[in-house]
C-alpha positions in Angstrom: 6.5 -24.1 4.3 8.8 -22.8 1.5 10.2 -19.2 1.5 7.8 -16.9 -0.2 8.9 -14.7 -3.1 8.3 -11.0 -2.5 6.4 -9.4 -5.3 5.9 -5.9 -3.8 7.5 -2.8 -5.2 8.6 0.2 -3.1 6.1 2.3 -1.1 6.8 5.2 -3.4 5.7 3.1 -6.4 2.5 2.2 -4.5 1.7 5.8 -3.8 2.4 6.8 -7.4 0.0 4.1 -8.6 -2.7 5.4 -6.3 -2.0 9.0 -7.4 -2.3 8.2 -11.1 -5.3 6.0 -10.8 -7.6 7.4 -8.1 -9.5 10.0 -10.2 -11.5 7.6 -12.4 -12.8 5.9 -9.2 -14.2 9.0 -7.7 -17.0 9.6 -10.1 -18.5 6.2 -9.3 -17.7 5.9 -5.6 -20.6 8.0 -4.1 -20.9 8.3 -0.4 -17.8 7.3 1.6 -16.3 7.5 5.0 -12.6 8.4 4.8 -10.3 7.7 7.8 -6.8 9.1 8.1 -3.9 7.6 10.0 -4.1 10.4 12.6 -7.7 9.6 13.5 -9.4 12.3 11.4 -12.5 11.1 9.7 -14.7 12.6 6.9 -18.1 11.5 5.8 -19.3 12.8 2.4 -18.8 12.3 -1.3 -15.6 11.8 -3.1 -15.5 14.7 -5.6 -12.1 14.7 -7.1 -8.3 14.4 -6.6 -5.7 16.9 -5.7 -2.8 17.7 -8.1 -0.5 15.4 -6.0 -2.8 12.4 -6.1 -4.7 13.0 -2.8 -8.5 13.0 -2.6 -11.1 15.7 -2.0 -14.2 14.9 0.0 -17.3 17.2 0.2 -18.9 16.9 3.7 -21.2 18.9 5.9 -18.3 21.1 7.0 -17.1 21.8 3.5 -14.4 20.4 1.3 -11.6 18.3 2.8 -8.4 17.4 1.1 -6.5 14.2 2.2 -3.0 13.4 0.9 -2.6 9.8 -0.2 0.2 9.3 2.3 -2.4 10.1 5.1 -5.0 7.6 4.1 -5.8 4.7 6.4 -9.1 3.4 4.8 -12.0 4.4 2.6 -15.4 2.8 3.4 -17.9 2.7 0.5 -21.6 3.0 1.1 -22.9 1.5 -2.2 -22.1 -2.1 -1.4 -24.3 -4.1 1.1 -22.5 -6.8 3.1 -23.9 -10.3 2.9 -23.3 -13.1 5.3 -20.2 -15.0 4.3 -21.1 -18.4 2.8 -18.8 -21.2 1.8 -15.3 -22.2 2.8 -12.9 -19.5 4.1 -9.3 -19.3 3.1 -6.9 -17.0 5.0 -3.6 -16.1 3.4 -0.5 -15.1 5.2 -0.5 -11.6 3.7 -3.9 -10.8 5.4 -6.2 -11.8 2.5 -9.4 -13.7 3.3 -11.1 -15.5 0.4 -14.6 -16.9 0.6 -15.4 -19.7 -1.8 -15.3 -23.5 -2.3 -12.5 -26.0 -1.9 -12.4 -28.0 -5.1 -9.4 -30.3 -4.6 -5.9 -30.5 -3.2 -2.5 -31.2 -4.8 0.9 -31.9 -3.2 1.7 -28.3 -2.8 -1.5 -26.3 -3.1 -5.3 -26.1 -2.7 -7.5 -25.4 -5.7 -10.6 -23.3 -5.0 -13.3 -21.3 -6.5 -13.5 -17.7 -5.2 -13.8 -14.1 -6.3 -10.4 -14.4 -8.1 -11.7 -17.2 -10.4 -13.1 -20.7 -10.7 -10.0 -22.7 -10.6 -7.5 -20.8 -8.4 -4.4 -22.6 -7.1 -3.2 -21.3 -3.7 0.2 -22.7 -2.6 0.4 -24.0 0.9 3.4 -21.6 1.5 0.9 -18.7 1.2 -1.9 -20.2 3.3 -2.4 -19.4 6.9 -5.7 -21.3 7.5 -8.7 -23.0 6.0 -12.2 -23.1 7.6 -14.5 -25.7 6.1 -18.2 -24.6 5.8 -20.8 -26.7 7.5 -24.5 -26.4 8.4 -23.7 -25.4 12.0 -20.6 -23.9 13.7 -19.6 -25.0 17.2 -18.5 -22.0 19.4 -15.8 -24.2 20.9 -14.4 -25.1 17.5 -14.5 -21.4 16.4 -12.6 -20.4 19.6 -10.0 -23.1 19.1 -9.6 -22.1 15.5 -9.1 -18.4 16.2 -6.7 -19.2 19.0 -4.6 -21.4 16.8 -4.6 -18.9 14.0 -3.5 -16.1 16.4 -0.7 -18.2 17.8 0.3 -20.2 14.7 2.8 -22.8 15.8 6.2 -23.0 14.0 6.6 -26.3 12.2 3.2 -27.7 13.1 -0.2 -27.6 11.5 -3.3 -27.6 13.8 -6.4 -29.6 12.9 -9.6 -28.3 14.6 -12.4 -30.8 15.0 -16.1 -30.3 15.3 -18.2 -31.7 18.2 -19.4 -28.9 20.4 -17.6 -28.8 23.7 -15.7 -31.9 22.7 -13.9 -30.1 19.9 -10.2 -30.4 19.9 -7.1 -28.7 18.5 -4.7 -31.4 17.3 -1.1 -30.4 16.4 0.6 -32.4 13.6 1.0 -32.2 9.8 -1.6 -32.0 7.1 -0.9 -34.7 4.5 -3.8 -34.1 2.2 -7.0 -32.0 1.9 -9.7 -32.5 -0.7 -13.3 -31.4 -1.0 -14.6 -34.4 0.9 -11.9 -34.9 3.6 -8.2 -35.6 3.9 -5.4 -37.1 5.9 -3.7 -35.7 9.0 -0.5 -37.0 10.7 -1.1 -36.8 14.4 1.2 -38.5 16.9 3.2 -40.1 14.2 0.2 -41.8 12.6 -1.6 -40.7 9.5 -5.3 -40.6 10.0 -8.0 -40.0 7.5 -10.9 -37.6 8.3 -14.2 -36.7 6.7 -15.0 -33.1 5.9 -18.0 -32.9 8.2 -15.9 -33.9 11.2 -13.3 -31.0 10.8 -13.9 -27.3 11.4 -10.6 -26.2 9.9 -6.9 -26.4 9.6 -4.4 -23.7 10.7 -1.0 -24.1 8.9 2.4 -23.8 10.5 4.1 -20.5 10.5 7.5 -20.6 8.7 10.4 -18.3 7.9 9.0 -17.8 4.4 5.7 -16.2 5.6 4.9 -13.3 3.2 4.7 -9.7 4.4 1.3 -8.1 4.9 0.1 -6.7 1.6 0.2 -2.9 1.2 -3.5 -2.7 0.2 -6.5 -4.8 1.1 -9.9 -4.5 -0.7 -12.9 -6.0 1.1 -15.9 -7.1 -0.8 -19.6 -7.6 0.1 -19.2 -11.4 0.5 -16.6 -10.9 3.3 -13.6 -11.6 1.0 -10.6 -9.4 1.5 -8.2 -9.3 -1.4 -4.7 -8.1 -0.6 -1.9 -7.1 -2.9 -0.3 -4.2 -4.8 -2.8 -1.6 -6.1 -2.5 -1.8 -9.9 -5.3 0.4 -11.2 -8.5 2.2 -10.0 -11.1 2.5 -12.7 -14.6 3.8 -12.9 -16.1 0.3 -12.5 -13.1 -1.9 -11.5 -10.2 -1.9 -9.0 -7.3 -4.0 -10.1 -5.0 -5.6 -7.5 -1.8 -7.6 -8.2 -2.1 -10.4 -5.6 0.6 -12.6 -4.1 -0.9 -15.4 -6.2 0.5 -13.7 -9.3 -3.1 -12.9 -10.3 -4.3 -9.5 -11.3 -7.7 -9.4 -9.6 -10.3 -7.1 -11.2 -12.8 -6.3 -8.5 -16.1 -4.5 -9.3 -16.4 -1.2 -7.5 -20.1 -1.9 -6.9 -19.1 -4.8 -4.6 -16.3 -3.1 -2.7 -17.1 -2.2 1.0 -13.7 -0.7 1.9 -10.1 -0.3 0.9 -7.4 -0.4 3.6 -4.0 1.2 3.1 -0.8 0.1 4.8 1.6 2.8 6.0 5.0 2.9 7.7 3.9 6.0 9.8 1.8 3.8 12.1 3.1 1.5 14.9 0.4 -0.5 16.6 0.7 -0.6 20.4 0.0 -4.3 20.4 3.2 -4.9 18.5 5.3 -3.2 21.2 6.4 -4.7 24.5 5.4 -2.7 27.6 8.2 -1.5 29.9 5.7 -1.5 32.8 2.6 -3.4 33.5 0.2 -3.6 36.4 -3.2 -5.4 36.9 -5.4 -5.7 39.9 -9.0 -6.2 40.8 -11.7 -5.6 43.5 -14.0 -8.5 43.0 -11.9 -10.4 40.5 -8.1 -11.0 40.5 -6.2 -9.1 37.9 -6.8 -10.2 34.3 -4.0 -10.6 31.8 -3.7 -8.0 29.1 -4.2 -9.4 25.6 -2.7 -8.3 22.3 -5.1 -8.1 19.4 -7.7 -10.0 21.4 -10.3 -9.0 24.0 -10.0 -9.7 27.7 -11.9 -12.9 27.2 -9.5 -13.9 24.3 -12.1 -13.3 21.6 -12.1 -10.7 18.8 -11.9 -7.1 19.7 -15.4 -5.8 19.1 -17.2 -2.6 20.3 -20.9 -2.2 19.4 -20.3 -4.3 16.2 -17.1 -2.5 15.2 -14.4 -5.2 15.0 -10.7 -4.4 15.3 -7.9 -6.7 14.0 -5.4 -4.7 16.1 -5.6 -3.4 19.7 -5.4 -4.2 23.4 -8.0 -6.1 25.4 -7.9 -5.7 29.2 -9.9 -5.6 32.4 -10.0 -3.0 35.1 -7.7 -2.2 36.7 -4.9 -2.3 34.1 -1.9 0.0 33.5 0.5 -0.4 30.6 3.5 1.8 30.0 5.5 2.0 26.7 8.8 3.6 25.8 8.3 6.1 23.0 11.7 7.8 22.9 9.9 11.0 21.9 9.5 9.5 18.4 5.8 9.9 17.8 3.4 12.8 17.2 0.0 11.3 18.1 -1.8 8.4 19.8 -5.1 7.2 18.3 -7.6 4.5 19.4 -11.3 3.6 19.5 -12.3 2.8 23.1 -15.3 1.1 24.7 -16.7 -2.0 26.4 -16.2 -5.2 24.5 -19.3 -6.8 22.9 -18.7 -10.0 25.0 -20.2 -8.2 28.0 -22.2 -5.3 26.7 -24.4 -3.7 28.0 -22.7 -4.5 31.2 -19.3 -3.0 32.3 -18.2 0.5 33.4 -14.6 1.9 33.2 -12.6 5.0 32.7 -9.9 5.2 30.0 -6.9 7.4 30.7 -3.8 8.3 28.7 -0.7 9.6 30.5 2.5 11.1 29.0 5.5 10.9 31.3 3.1 10.6 34.2 1.0 13.7 33.2 -2.6 13.4 32.2 -3.2 13.7 28.5 -6.7 12.3 28.2 -9.6 11.2 30.5 -12.7 9.6 29.0 -14.9 9.9 32.1 -17.1 6.9 32.9 -17.9 4.7 29.9 -20.4 1.9 30.2 -21.4 -1.0 28.0 -24.4 1.1 26.8 -22.2 3.8 25.3 -21.1 4.0 21.7 -17.4 3.6 20.7 -15.4 6.7 21.2 -12.5 7.8 18.9 -9.5 9.1 20.8 -6.7 11.3 19.3 -4.0 12.5 21.7 -0.9 14.6 21.0 2.2 12.8 22.3 5.0 14.9 20.6 7.9 15.0 23.0 6.5 12.2 25.2 9.2 9.7 26.4 6.8 7.2 28.1 3.1 6.6 27.3 0.9 5.0 29.9 -2.6 3.5 29.1 -4.9 3.1 32.1 -8.2 1.4 32.4 -9.7 2.4 35.8 -12.8 1.2 37.6 -16.0 2.9 36.7 -19.0 3.1 39.0 -19.7 -0.6 39.3 -16.6 -2.0 40.9 -14.8 -4.3 38.3 -17.8 -6.3 37.2 -17.8 -7.2 33.5 -15.1 -4.5 32.9 -13.9 -5.9 29.5 -12.3 -2.8 28.0 -10.9 -2.5 24.4 -8.3 -0.1 23.1 -9.4 -0.8 19.5 -6.9 -0.1 16.8 -4.5 1.5 19.4 -1.7 3.1 17.4 1.1 5.5 17.5 1.6 7.9 14.6 5.0 9.1 13.5 5.3 12.8 12.4 4.6 13.3 8.7 7.4 14.4 6.3 7.7 18.1 5.7 5.6 17.6 2.5 2.9 15.8 4.5 2.7 18.5 7.1 2.5 21.2 4.4 -0.4 19.4 2.8 -2.3 18.9 6.1 -0.9 15.6 7.3 
């Protein structure tokens, strides 16, 4: 893949755009759930903006002010999610476009999606394509997600259909059109029909674009990433890495996610200590951004792109160098085994107990955890046995993240 051109401006420009544009959206937004990077959440109605561009939410406990620099996501209530239909296109910046593959060219795919009816997406910006079909094979889906998670450098991966006979074939995509394509496997170019292929995961290269600073998710499952350009009463405008300014109807938006440099996800760190053991089972490997069974991290329907999946007993220790203020996560038993499973989540700071969940079973709702870690040099995350040995103890640290202290301005405003 060719090096991608960066189109993003500085974080300060992004925050300025949000601050200038957020007020017109609020009158149309209605009920929302607002989540801050430190784990605080507010449910209520967006009623206005602060003088510095933050937002004000009226909830049951009164009015809450949230600085823009503290926003993690806003979830809108007015849009109803529909099952995703059509082909799915994942971009390297984190965007996911649902639509229809129209044709291919030498350096791009042309598709119809929420961005328009004849959109050209260069291969250098594509991470994967999943081709819609009447039925999905679980084995094909598993292979596709695994290849997307690992993304081989220098090699594309073709995922075939065929139930348990599905295969992941490394090679090079030569051509892809609406009806099929050509794939070079083992030094030989082979043609394929669309109905025989689940999808293609494209090689990771040095030109892979950075994750977009803002992602807007729509009711059809599409997620449009880019630079926030404007927030209007009826439309949100996003400058995408495709050099398209997308105008997205507020009535179709389900959430807006904000990137921030104050968060470090635990799954992006390398533990300095690790221990796994079992009673009935041998110790299971700890997985980054995946469940213990290597599937998506999901607790009672809440899906997390980032986090840690593990099995009792597990113990992970990370070096913090006293650089962080808080640790936040959503904990629970993964949907793969619910309602089975029973564990205890613990957080230790320099060997001292900071948090103990008590026994959590597969029948319990997800629990949001926020732990003060200021001054902690080493953080240890423990998943201990519950009251049922280690049977089905697939435990998720959903969205596990470390939060850096806010700037003096942030702290003065409540961050």
